[in-house]
ROZAZA-353086 format. One record per atom (N, C-alpha, C): x, y, z. Coordinates in steps of 0.05 Angstrom, whole numbers, padded with zeros to 5 digits, always signed. Layout:
N
XYZ ...
//
This chain:
237
+00143+00140-00288 +00127+00153-00308 +00098+00153-00299 +00084+00176-00299 +00057+00178-00289 +00037+00182-00312 +00014+00171-00308 -00007+00174-00328 -00031+00185-00314 -00043+00206-00324 -00065+00219-00311 -00092+00211-00323 -00111+00205-00306 -00137+00197-00314 -00158+00213-00299 -00177+00224-00313 -00199+00239-00300 -00224+00223-00303 -00237+00217-00281 -00261+00201-00281 -00286+00219-00284 -00308+00206-00288 -00333+00221-00292 -00343+00233-00266 -00361+00253-00268 -00371+00268-00245 -00401+00262-00242 -00409+00262-00217 -00438+00262-00211 -00445+00291-00205 -00465+00302-00218 -00470+00331-00216 -00498+00336-00204 -00498+00355-00185 -00523+00364-00174 -00526+00394-00179 -00546+00402-00193 -00550+00430-00199 -00571+00441-00181 -00564+00461-00165 -00583+00472-00146 -00584+00502-00148 -00608+00513-00152 -00611+00542-00153 -00624+00553-00128 -00615+00575-00119 -00628+00589-00096 -00640+00614-00106 -00660+00624-00091 -00675+00648-00099 -00657+00672-00099 -00660+00689-00120 -00644+00713-00122 -00650+00732-00099 -00675+00730-00089 -00683+00748-00068 -00668+00742-00042 -00659+00717-00038 -00645+00710-00013 -00615+00715-00014 -00605+00726-00037 -00577+00730-00041 -00572+00759-00048 -00547+00768-00048 -00541+00795-00056 -00545+00799-00086 -00544+00824-00095 -00551+00831-00122 -00532+00818-00143 -00508+00811-00135 -00488+00801-00154 -00490+00771-00157 -00506+00758-00140 -00506+00729-00141 -00535+00719-00145 -00539+00699-00163 -00566+00690-00169 -00569+00660-00166 -00548+00646-00157 -00551+00617-00154 -00525+00603-00149 -00526+00577-00145 -00502+00561-00141 -00504+00535-00157 -00482+00523-00162 -00481+00497-00174 -00461+00480-00158 -00470+00455-00151 -00453+00437-00135 -00446+00413-00151 -00420+00407-00152 -00411+00384-00168 -00393+00367-00150 -00393+00341-00155 -00375+00322-00142 -00357+00310-00163 -00331+00313-00160 -00313+00303-00181 -00292+00284-00170 -00281+00268-00189 -00261+00248-00182 -00237+00250-00201 -00213+00247-00190 -00189+00247-00207 -00171+00224-00198 -00155+00213-00216 -00137+00192-00209 -00111+00195-00223 -00090+00183-00211 -00063+00184-00222 -00051+00156-00220 -00038+00148-00242 -00023+00123-00242 +00007+00129-00239 +00020+00114-00221 +00048+00119-00216 +00063+00092-00215 +00087+00092-00225 +00104+00068-00224 +00116+00064-00196 +00114+00041-00184 +00125+00036-00157 +00155+00037-00157 +00167+00045-00135 +00196+00046-00133 +00206+00034-00107 +00188+00022-00091 +00196+00010-00066 +00177-00013-00059 +00184-00029-00039 +00167-00052-00031 +00169-00057-00002 +00150-00071+00009 +00151-00079+00037 +00140-00108+00040 +00149-00122+00060 +00139-00149+00064 +00143-00157+00094 +00131-00178+00102 +00133-00189+00129 +00149-00215+00129 +00166-00218+00148 +00181-00243+00152 +00173-00255+00179 +00167-00280+00179 +00161-00294+00204 +00175-00320+00206 +00183-00327+00231 +00198-00351+00236 +00185-00365+00260 +00181-00391+00259 +00169-00406+00281 +00185-00431+00285 +00191-00438+00310 +00207-00461+00316 +00196-00475+00341 +00193-00501+00340 +00184-00517+00363 +00207-00535+00372 +00212-00535+00399 +00233-00551+00411 +00223-00562+00437 +00240-00578+00450 +00232-00590+00476 +00228-00570+00498 +00244-00549+00498 +00241-00528+00518 +00237-00501+00505 +00227-00482+00521 +00223-00455+00511 +00250-00442+00504 +00270-00447+00521 +00297-00435+00516 +00308-00445+00490 +00305-00471+00484 +00316-00482+00459 +00301-00470+00435 +00274-00469+00437 +00259-00458+00415 +00266-00429+00409 +00269-00413+00431 +00275-00385+00427 +00303-00381+00416 +00322-00398+00425 +00349-00396+00415 +00351-00401+00385 +00336-00422+00376 +00336-00428+00347 +00322-00407+00331 +00301-00396+00342 +00286-00374+00328 +00304-00350+00326 +00318-00343+00348 +00336-00320+00347 +00358-00323+00327 +00369-00347+00325 +00390-00352+00306 +00381-00348+00277 +00357-00357+00271 +00347-00354+00244 +00340-00325+00238 +00329-00311+00257 +00323-00283+00253 +00349-00266+00250 +00370-00274+00264 +00396-00260+00260 +00407-00265+00232 +00402-00289+00221 +00410-00295+00194 +00395-00277+00174 +00369-00274+00179 +00352-00257+00163 +00363-00228+00163 +00369-00219+00187 +00379-00191+00191 +00405-00188+00176 +00423-00208+00178 +00449-00207+00164 +00445-00204+00134 +00427-00220+00123 +00422-00219+00094 +00412-00191+00086 +00393-00181+00101 +00381-00156+00094 +00399-00132+00098 +00412-00132+00121 +00429-00109+00129 +00457-00110+00117 +00470-00133+00120 +00498-00135+00112 +00501-00139+00082 +00484-00156+00070 +00487-00162+00041 +00473-00141+00023 +00451-00130+00032 +00436-00112+00015 +00435-00083+00026 +00447-00078+00048 +00449-00051+00059 +00423-00039+00068 +00404-00055+00075 +00379-00044+00085 +00383-00034+00114 +00377-00008+00119 +00383+00003+00146 +00365-00010+00167 +00375-00008+00192 +00361-00021+00214 +00333-00010+00218 +00329+00016+00213 +00302+00028+00216 +00282+00017+00197 +00291+00004+00175 +00273-00008+00156 +00269-00038+00161 +00279-00048+00184 +00275-00076+00192 +00264-00075+00220 +00238-00077+00224 +00226-00073+00250 +00212-00098+00260 +00218-00105+00285 +00205-00128+00297 +00176-00121+00302 +00158-00138+00293 +00129-00133+00296 +00115-00153+00315 +00129-00174+00323 +00116-00193+00341 +00135-00214+00352 +00130-00222+00376 +00145-00244+00389 +00126-00259+00407 +00127-00286+00406 +00109-00301+00423 +00121-00328+00430 +00113-00340+00452 +00122-00366+00461 +00097-00380+00473 +00093-00405+00465 +00070-00420+00475 +00075-00450+00472 +00061-00466+00489 +00063-00495+00487 +00049-00506+00463 +00059-00527+00451 +00047-00540+00427 +00036-00567+00436 +00011-00573+00429 -00002-00598+00437 -00012-00613+00412 -00016-00638+00416 -00031-00655+00398 -00051-00672+00414 -00071-00682+00400 -00092-00697+00414 -00093-00726+00403 -00094-00744+00422 -00097-00773+00415 -00120-00784+00432 -00140-00793+00419 -00164-00804+00433 -00175-00785+00454 -00175-00759+00447 -00186-00739+00465 -00168-00731+00487 -00143-00741+00487 -00124-00735+00508 -00104-00715+00497 -00099-00693+00512 -00080-00672+00504 -00052-00680+00511 -00034-00681+00490 -00007-00689+00495 +00012-00666+00487 +00030-00659+00505 +00049-00637+00500 +00070-00646+00480 +00073-00631+00458 +00093-00637+00438 +00119-00623+00445 +00117-00598+00453 +00141-00582+00459 +00133-00553+00463 +00153-00535+00462 +00149-00507+00465 +00155-00493+00438 +00138-00474+00431 +00141-00460+00405 +00148-00431+00410 +00167-00421+00395 +00175-00393+00395 +00172-00382+00367 +00160-00358+00365 +00157-00346+00339 +00165-00316+00340 +00175-00307+00318 +00182-00278+00315 +00174-00269+00287 +00167-00244+00285 +00160-00232+00259 +00172-00204+00257 +00177-00196+00232 +00189-00170+00227 +00178-00159+00201 +00176-00133+00199 +00168-00120+00174 +00193-00107+00161 +00195-00109+00135 +00218-00100+00120 +00210-00081+00098 +00224-00059+00096 +00220-00040+00074 +00244-00041+00055 +00240-00045+00030 +00261-00045+00010 +00257-00021-00008 +00276-00003-00006 +00274+00023-00021 +00287+00022-00048 +00300+00000-00055 +00310-00004-00082 +00296-00028-00094 +00276-00022-00110 +00259-00043-00120 +00274-00064-00137 +00296-00055-00149 +00312-00074-00165 +00323-00097-00149 +00325-00093-00123 +00337-00114-00106 +00316-00134-00096 +00291-00129-00100 +00270-00145-00087 +00272-00174-00094 +00273-00181-00120 +00274-00209-00128 +00298-00223-00116 +00321-00210-00116 +00345-00222-00106 +00344-00226-00075 +00331-00207-00061 +00328-00209-00032 +00311-00232-00025 +00288-00235-00039 +00270-00257-00034 +00284-00284-00039 +00300-00284-00060 +00314-00309-00067 +00335-00315-00045 +00349-00295-00035 +00369-00300-00014 +00356-00310+00012 +00333-00298+00019 +00319-00306+00043 +00308-00334+00042 +00303-00344+00018 +00293-00372+00016 +00313-00392+00025 +00338-00384+00029 +00359-00402+00039 +00357-00407+00069 +00341-00390+00083 +00337-00393+00112 +00315-00413+00117 +00322-00434+00131 +00302-00455+00137 +00280-00446+00155 +00255-00453+00149 +00233-00447+00166 +00223-00418+00165 +00230-00404+00144 +00222-00376+00141 +00196-00374+00125 +00180-00353+00131 +00155-00348+00117 +00154-00319+00109 +00149-00313+00084 +00146-00286+00073 +00117-00282+00066 +00106-00259+00074 +00078-00253+00067 +00074-00223+00065 +00050-00215+00057 +00042-00186+00055 +00063-00170+00038 +00072-00182+00016 +00090-00168-00001 +00075-00148-00018 +00081-00122-00016 +00067-00102-00031 +00086-00081-00043 +00079-00070-00065 +00095-00050-00079 +00083-00022-00072 +00101-00002-00071 +00092+00024-00063 +00108+00045-00077 +00101+00071-00073 +00115+00093-00084 +00125+00111-00062 +00150+00120-00064 +00162+00136-00043 +00149+00164-00041 +00138+00174-00063 +00126+00201-00064 +00095+00198-00063 +00085+00181-00046 +00057+00175-00044 +00040+00200-00040 +00048+00217-00021 +00031+00241-00015 +00031+00261-00038 +00054+00264-00052 +00055+00281-00075 +00036+00271-00097 +00036+00245-00101 +00018+00233-00121 -00011+00237-00113 -00017+00234-00087 -00045+00238-00078 -00054+00267-00083 -00035+00286-00078 -00042+00314-00083 -00047+00320-00113 -00033+00306-00130 -00038+00309-00159 -00067+00299-00166 -00075+00277-00153 -00102+00267-00158 -00123+00287-00148 -00117+00300-00125 -00135+00320-00114 -00138+00344-00133 -00116+00353-00144 -00116+00375-00163 -00132+00368-00188 -00129+00343-00198 -00144+00335-00221 -00174+00334-00215 -00181+00325-00191 -00209+00324-00184 -00222+00352-00183 -00208+00371-00172 -00218+00399-00170 -00219+00411-00199 -00199+00405-00215 -00199+00416-00242 -00223+00405-00258 -00228+00379-00255 -00251+00368-00269 -00277+00378-00259 -00279+00383-00233 -00303+00395-00222 -00308+00422-00233 -00287+00438-00236 -00289+00465-00248 -00299+00464-00277 -00288+00445-00292 -00296+00443-00320 -00326+00435-00323 -00335+00417-00306 -00363+00409-00307 -00381+00431-00297 -00372+00446-00277 -00389+00468-00267 -00392+00489-00288 -00371+00495-00303 -00373+00514-00325 -00393+00505-00346 -00393+00479-00352 -00411+00468-00372 -00440+00471-00363 -00446+00466-00338 -00473+00468-00328 -00482+00497-00326 -00463+00515-00319 -00470+00543-00318 -00477+00554-00345 -00461+00546-00365 -00467+00555-00393 -00493+00544-00403 -00499+00519-00396 -00524+00506-00404 -00548+00521-00392 -00544+00533-00368 -00565+00547-00355 -00566+00577-00363 -00548+00585-00381 -00547+00612-00390 -00536+00631-00369 -00517+00621-00352 -00506+00637-00331 -00476+00636-00333 -00463+00653-00316 -00434+00653-00314 -00425+00641-00288 -00403+00627-00289 -00393+00614-00264 -00376+00634-00248 -00381+00634-00221 -00366+00651-00203 -00345+00636-00187 -00339+00646-00164 -00319+00633-00147 -00329+00608-00133 -00311+00592-00124 -00318+00568-00108 -00326+00577-00080 -00349+00567-00071 -00359+00574-00044 -00348+00555-00023 -00350+00529-00029 -00341+00508-00011 -00326+00486-00027 -00306+00474-00015 -00292+00451-00027 -00288+00431-00004 -00297+00407-00008 -00292+00386+00012 -00284+00360-00002 -00266+00345+00012 -00257+00320+00001 -00275+00298+00012 -00287+00283-00006 -00305+00261+00003 -00290+00235+00006 -00265+00234-00004 -00249+00209+00000 -00225+00209-00018 -00205+00193-00010 -00182+00189-00027 -00174+00160-00024 -00163+00148-00045 -00157+00119-00044 -00129+00115-00057 -00114+00098-00043 -00087+00091-00053 -00086+00061-00054 -00083+00050-00078 -00082+00021-00082 -00054+00012-00086 -00042-00001-00066 -00016-00013-00069 -00018-00041-00081 +00001-00048-00098 +00000-00074-00110 +00012-00095-00092 -00003-00117-00088 +00006-00139-00072 +00015-00162-00090 +00037-00174-00085 +00047-00195-00102 +00054-00219-00086 +00055-00242-00099 +00062-00267-00087 +00086-00278-00102 +00110-00278-00089 +00134-00287-00103 +00133-00317-00107 +00147-00327-00127 +00151-00356-00131 +00178-00363-00121 +00179-00380-00100 +00204-00386-00087 +00215-00413-00096 +00241-00415-00097 +00254-00440-00103 +00268-00449-00077 +00264-00474-00069 +00275-00483-00044 +00306-00482-00045 +00318-00478-00022 +00347-00475-00021 +00361-00500-00033 +00350-00523-00028 +00362-00548-00037 +00362-00550-00068 +00342-00537-00080 +00340-00539-00109 +00353-00516-00124 +00364-00497-00110 +00377-00474-00123 +00403-00482-00137 +00407-00471-00160 +00432-00474-00174 +00449-00450-00167 +00469-00453-00150 +00485-00431-00140 +00501-00418-00162 +00506-00432-00184 +00521-00420-00206 +00504-00403-00225 +00478-00405-00221 +00460-00390-00238 +00460-00360-00231 +00458-00343-00251 +00457-00314-00247 +00428-00304-00247 +00409-00322-00250 +00381-00315-00251 +00368-00319-00225 +00353-00299-00215 +00339-00301-00189 +00316-00320-00193 +00310-00336-00172 +00288-00355-00173 +00262-00343-00164 +00262-00318-00155 +00238-00304-00148 +00231-00284-00170 +00205-00283-00178 +00197-00265-00199 +00171-00251-00192 +00168-00227-00202 +00143-00212-00198 +00140-00191-00220 +00116-00181-00222 +00110-00161-00242 +00099-00136-00227 +00112-00114-00231 +00106-00090-00215 +00079-00078-00222 +00075-00070-00247 +00050-00056-00254 +00050-00028-00243 +00028-00013-00248 +00025+00014-00238 +00008+00014-00212 +00012+00035-00196 -00005+00039-00173 -00025+00061-00179 -00049+00057-00169 -00071+00076-00175 -00078+00092-00150 -00078+00119-00154 -00084+00137-00132 -00108+00154-00141 -00129+00156-00125 -00152+00171-00133 -00162+00189-00110 -00177+00210-00117 -00188+00229-00098 -00215+00238-00107 -00233+00243-00089 -00260+00252-00095 -00265+00278-00079 -00277+00298-00093 -00282+00324-00080 -00311+00333-00086 -00322+00349-00068 -00347+00362-00073 -00342+00392-00073 -00351+00406-00094 -00346+00435-00097 -00372+00449-00103 -00377+00471-00090 -00400+00488-00096 -00390+00515-00106 -00400+00524-00129 -00392+00549-00142 -00416+00568-00142 -00410+00594-00142 -00431+00614-00147 -00436+00616-00176 -00461+00624-00183 -00468+00629-00211 -00482+00655-00213 -00477+00670-00235 -00489+00697-00238 -00507+00697-00263 
//
């Protein structure tokens, strides 16, 4: 469900000499307008990262791979998320040290992997987060809500901005005792899309009640705000 909001305009009224224009035109009015649209989110994205330290690089990498495979199994096999919506975003291996009395001591080798996940069925998000909490050593971050028709919503905001600019230009033309003509120039000064970021509340795997039908992860969606700003110059007669 979408809600339309039209914001206020900053208006600049500029007249040019009739002598410098043709007989049918006697001036211009320039207005800058803003429009915004609220839309309910229908999808989400988040990042998954796993880090493991072991005595050797091979051991650390093997354990990290096993945990990431478990994550993939939950996402792909249990929830049907396609492979193209589960993308590896980083892999690294490095030695881990600690310091004692200024002396560097090797602890072991660390392997880390990260992936970005897109969930196109928002109703599954809480359950997915809850299922992933069963994987030891996992970290979830950058959880954000989004709309699948983002560009269509942005275009609606642009149309609202132009419409509001037209209404204001008519008002100023009438106040000047003139008639509004065609638009001479239209430029977009900016557009903004605010996605909602959320922080889930996780219940550790050990504390989960497997017989419970209630997910231990919760979130509140809210609306997403999309806005656009335009500058329009109209002829006046």
